[in-house]
C-alpha positions in Angstrom: -20.0 0.1 15.4 -19.5 3.7 13.2 -16.6 5.8 15.0 -16.3 9.2 13.9 -14.7 12.9 14.7 -16.9 15.8 15.3 -17.1 19.1 16.8 -20.2 21.0 17.2 -20.8 24.8 16.9 -22.0 25.8 20.2 -20.7 26.8 23.4 -20.8 23.4 24.6 -18.6 21.3 22.4 -16.0 23.3 20.5 -13.0 20.8 19.9 -12.9 17.7 18.1 -13.8 14.7 19.9 -14.6 10.8 18.7 -17.9 9.9 18.6 -20.3 6.7 18.0 -22.7 6.9 15.4 -25.6 4.5 15.8 -27.6 2.4 13.0 -30.7 5.1 14.1 -28.9 8.1 12.8 -27.7 9.2 16.4 -24.2 10.4 17.3 -23.0 9.6 20.7 -19.7 11.9 22.3 -18.4 8.6 25.2 -16.8 10.8 26.5 -19.5 12.7 28.0 -21.8 9.6 29.0 -18.7 8.9 31.4 -18.6 12.7 32.3 -22.7 12.3 33.2 -22.3 8.9 35.2 -19.7 10.3 37.1 -21.4 13.4 37.8 -24.4 11.8 38.8 -22.4 9.6 41.0 -21.4 12.8 43.1 -17.8 13.4 41.7 -16.6 17.2 41.4 -13.9 15.8 39.0 -16.4 14.0 36.8 -14.5 15.5 33.6 -10.8 14.4 34.6 -12.4 10.9 35.2 -13.8 10.9 32.2 -11.0 11.7 30.7 -9.0 9.0 32.6 -11.2 6.7 31.7 -12.2 7.3 28.0 -10.3 9.8 25.9 -12.1 12.2 23.4 -9.4 11.2 21.0 -9.3 7.8 19.0 -5.7 7.9 18.3 -5.2 8.0 22.3 -7.7 5.4 23.3 -6.2 3.0 20.8 -2.5 3.4 22.5 -3.7 3.5 25.7 -6.0 0.7 26.2 -5.9 -3.0 25.5 -9.2 -3.4 24.4 -10.6 0.0 22.4 -13.6 -1.3 21.1 -14.8 -2.9 24.6 -14.4 0.4 26.1 -16.6 2.1 23.3 -19.4 -0.6 23.8 -19.3 -0.1 27.8 -20.0 3.6 26.9 -22.3 3.0 24.2 -24.0 0.7 27.2 -24.2 4.0 29.6 -26.2 6.2 26.3 -28.4 3.4 26.2 -29.1 3.3 30.3 -29.5 7.3 30.1 -31.8 6.9 27.0 -34.1 4.4 28.8 -34.5 7.0 31.7 -34.7 10.2 29.6 -31.4 11.7 30.2 -29.3 13.3 27.7 -27.7 16.4 29.2 -25.0 17.0 31.5 -25.7 19.5 34.5 -25.2 22.9 32.6 -27.1 21.6 29.8 -24.5 19.6 27.7 -25.8 16.9 25.0 -24.4 13.4 25.2 -26.0 12.3 22.4 -27.6 14.1 19.0 -30.1 13.2 16.5 -28.4 13.7 13.3 -31.6 14.1 11.3 -32.2 17.1 13.2 -29.4 18.6 14.2 -27.7 20.8 11.8 -24.6 22.0 13.9 -22.3 18.8 13.3 -19.1 18.8 11.6 -17.4 15.9 11.1 -13.3 15.6 10.5 -11.0 12.7 9.9 -12.0 9.9 12.3 -8.4 9.3 13.0 -7.3 12.3 14.4 -3.7 11.4 14.4 -1.9 8.4 12.5 1.4 7.2 14.0 2.7 5.7 10.6 1.2 5.8 7.2 1.7 3.1 5.1 0.0 2.6 1.5 0.2 -0.7 -0.4 0.1 -1.2 -4.0 -2.1 -4.6 -4.1 -4.8 -4.7 -6.7 -3.6 -6.2 -10.0 -6.1 -4.7 -12.2 -4.7 -1.4 -11.2 -1.0 -2.0 -11.1 -1.4 -4.0 -14.6 -3.0 -0.8 -16.1 0.1 1.6 -14.7 2.6 -0.8 -16.4 0.9 -0.9 -19.7 0.9 2.7 -19.9 4.4 2.4 -19.5 4.9 -0.1 -22.6 6.5 -2.6 -19.3 5.5 -5.8 -17.8 4.1 -6.2 -14.1 7.4 -6.7 -12.4 7.7 -10.9 -11.1 8.6 -8.8 -7.9 5.0 -7.6 -7.3 3.8 -11.1 -7.0 6.2 -12.0 -4.2 5.7 -8.9 -1.7 3.1 -6.6 -0.8 4.6 -3.5 -1.9 4.2 -0.4 -0.4 4.8 3.0 0.3 5.5 5.2 3.5 4.3 8.9 3.2 3.6 12.0 5.6 0.8 12.2 7.9 0.4 15.7 8.4 -1.4 16.4 5.9 -5.1 14.4 6.2 -7.9 15.8 6.0 -11.8 14.2 6.5 -14.8 14.6 4.8 -16.1 17.8 3.5 -12.8 19.3 3.5 -11.3 21.1 0.9 -8.7 19.2 -1.2 -5.1 21.0 -1.4 -4.0 21.5 -5.2 -0.3 22.4 -4.3 1.4 25.2 -6.5 4.0 22.7 -8.0 1.2 20.5 -10.1 -0.5 20.5 -13.0 -1.9 16.9 -12.9 -4.0 16.4 -9.6 -5.7 12.9 -9.2 -7.9 10.5 -6.9 -7.9 7.3 -5.6 -10.3 5.4 -4.5 -9.1 2.4 -1.8 -9.9 1.0 1.3 -8.1 1.7 4.5 -7.6 -0.3 7.6 -7.1 1.6 11.2 -4.6 -0.9 13.2 -5.7 -1.4 17.2 -3.0 -3.7 18.6 0.6 -3.5 18.4 2.9 -6.2 16.9 5.8 -7.2 15.5 6.2 -10.5 13.2 2.9 -10.8 13.0 1.8 -14.2 11.9 -0.9 -13.9 8.8 -2.8 -16.8 11.0 -3.7 -13.9 13.6 -2.5 -10.5 11.7 -7.1 -9.6 11.6 -6.5 -9.5 15.4 -4.4 -6.5 15.3 -7.1 -4.3 13.2 -9.6 -1.9 14.7 -11.5 -0.7 11.8 -11.8 -0.4 8.3 -12.7 3.5 6.4 -12.2 4.6 3.0 -8.7 6.2 1.8 -8.4 8.8 -1.1 -4.6 9.2 -1.8 -4.4 12.0 -3.7 -1.4 12.3 -6.3 0.2 15.2 -8.1 0.8 12.8 -11.0 3.1 14.8 -12.8 5.4 15.2 -10.4 5.0 11.2 -9.1 6.0 10.5 -12.7 9.3 12.1 -12.1 10.0 11.1 -8.9 9.2 7.3 -10.1 11.5 7.5 -12.9 14.5 8.1 -10.6 13.5 4.8 -8.7 12.9 6.6 -5.7 9.8 8.0 -4.2 6.5 9.0 -4.2 7.3 12.0 -2.0 6.2 15.3 -3.4 3.7 13.6 -5.4 2.1 11.8 -2.2 2.6 13.9 0.8 0.6 17.2 0.6 -3.0 15.4 0.9 -5.0 12.8 1.3 -8.5 11.9 2.8 -9.9 9.5 5.1 -13.4 9.0 6.6 -16.1 9.7 7.0 -16.3 7.2 9.6 -14.6 4.0 10.8 -16.6 0.9 10.8 -15.2 -1.6 13.6 -13.6 -4.8 12.6 -16.4 -7.0 14.7 -18.9 -5.5 12.0 -17.4 -8.3 9.5 -16.7 -11.6 9.0 -13.2 -12.0 8.3 -11.8 -9.6 5.9 -14.4 -8.2 4.0 -15.3 -7.8 0.0 -17.4 -4.8 -0.1 -18.2 -2.4 -3.4 -16.2 0.7 -4.3 -17.2 3.5 -6.6 -16.2 7.2 -7.6 -18.3 9.2 -9.1 -17.2 13.0 -9.5 -19.4 15.6 -10.1 -22.4 12.8 -9.6 -21.0 10.6 -12.6 -19.8 7.2 -12.1 -16.4 7.1 -13.2 -15.0 3.8 -11.2 -16.5 0.7 -9.9 -14.6 -1.9 -8.0 -15.0 -4.8 -5.9 -12.0 -4.3 -1.9 -11.9 -8.4 -2.4 -10.4 -8.4 -5.8 -6.7 -7.2 -4.0 -4.0 -9.6 -5.1 -2.9 -9.9 -1.4 -5.3 -9.9 1.9 -5.1 -7.7 4.4 -3.6 -10.2 6.8 -0.9 -10.7 4.5 -0.2 -7.3 4.1 -0.1 -6.8 7.8 2.2 -9.8 8.4 4.5 -8.3 5.7 4.8 -4.8 6.9 5.4 -6.0 10.6 8.5 -8.3 10.0 11.1 -6.7 12.3 9.4 -3.9 12.4 6.6 -2.6 14.6 3.1 -2.3 13.8 0.9 0.1 16.0 -2.2 1.0 17.1 -3.0 4.4 15.5 -1.1 3.0 12.2 -3.6 3.4 9.0 -2.9 1.4 5.8 -4.3 1.7 2.4 -4.8 -0.7 0.3 -3.5 0.6 -2.8 -6.0 2.1 -6.1 -8.9 -0.7 -6.8 -9.1 -1.3 -10.7 -10.4 1.5 -12.2 -10.3 3.4 -9.3 -8.2 6.7 -10.5 -8.1 9.3 -13.3 -4.8 7.9 -14.4 -6.5 4.5 -15.6 -9.3 6.3 -17.1 -7.4 8.9 -18.5 -9.5 11.3 -17.2 -8.7 14.2 -14.7 -10.2 16.0 -11.7 -10.1 20.0 -11.9 -10.4 22.3 -9.8 -14.3 22.8 -8.1 -15.2 19.5 -8.7 -16.7 17.2 -6.6 -15.7 13.7 -5.4 -17.8 11.0 -3.9 -16.2 8.1 -3.1 -18.4 5.5 -1.6 -17.6 1.9 -0.3 -20.8 0.1 1.1 -21.5 -0.4 5.2 -18.9 2.5 4.9 -20.5 5.5 3.4 -19.8 8.3 1.3 -16.4 10.2 1.2 -17.1 13.5 -0.2 -14.9 16.5 -0.8 -14.3 19.5 -3.3 -11.2 19.8 -5.1 -9.4 23.5 -3.9 -7.5 26.0 -6.7 -4.3 25.4 -7.4 -2.4 27.2 -5.1 0.1 30.2 -5.9 3.7 30.3 -4.4 
């Protein structure tokens, strides 16, 4: 199941809402499916009931429902029933689904509307080796002992087609091609053998980096902070974990202005998702709504390639079975 966040430019739907995209490219509003069901049953407070049953926010659903995927599947079942009987609108004309091949007024946003904690790992050996090679240093032995990560800010996240922020304080901006997981179940001291049960789904992550600032921060042996926390991108959708058997090994590519710069496999990671989740949860809660990045896949950034993005460039990150995450690099801000 593909989960998204969208808004519809019409009098009907103006706020961001959680959606389901079907293989037929139909966008379903699961909350509105419940509203329609309660409305047809004669309830006056159909909206209130639907919001309690299935909120419009994915982060709320993950935090408040022990079985979020089952709740979404139930709403999808309602849609199938309404389609069978030829109903697609509320009493006031609000549609509960849209054909994306025909509807042009839909805008997509970051599929996770609120991130609890953001952890970004450093798990792809090819990327790690290249970085230390550029510093004329060996990979530290500790890297092979623990799956290290940094914790980043959560307020700077944007979604597909949003403009990438170029901060006033950096001259060297970079993209990072990563896979990410969204946590759907709380846990502490999670065992590796049960860690995958805590994954709600997978998405594409572009961890934008100010390389000149990051270099200064890391030379102090602290950070990254201002080198990272201004902008990251996820999307276009979250593909739920039930779509994969075990941990997926998917093709990953990056194109800049239509030319391929990067190509790798998500399964090339030195550490598994199970290992990363288990490590992060040692004596610490991992909670529903957390986002975890794998770290950059090998060749997945300009730093490795000695090629740099510039204002106006289109970045197209692709992971098979998830889709394309496209953004334009903005102009450098003036402070």
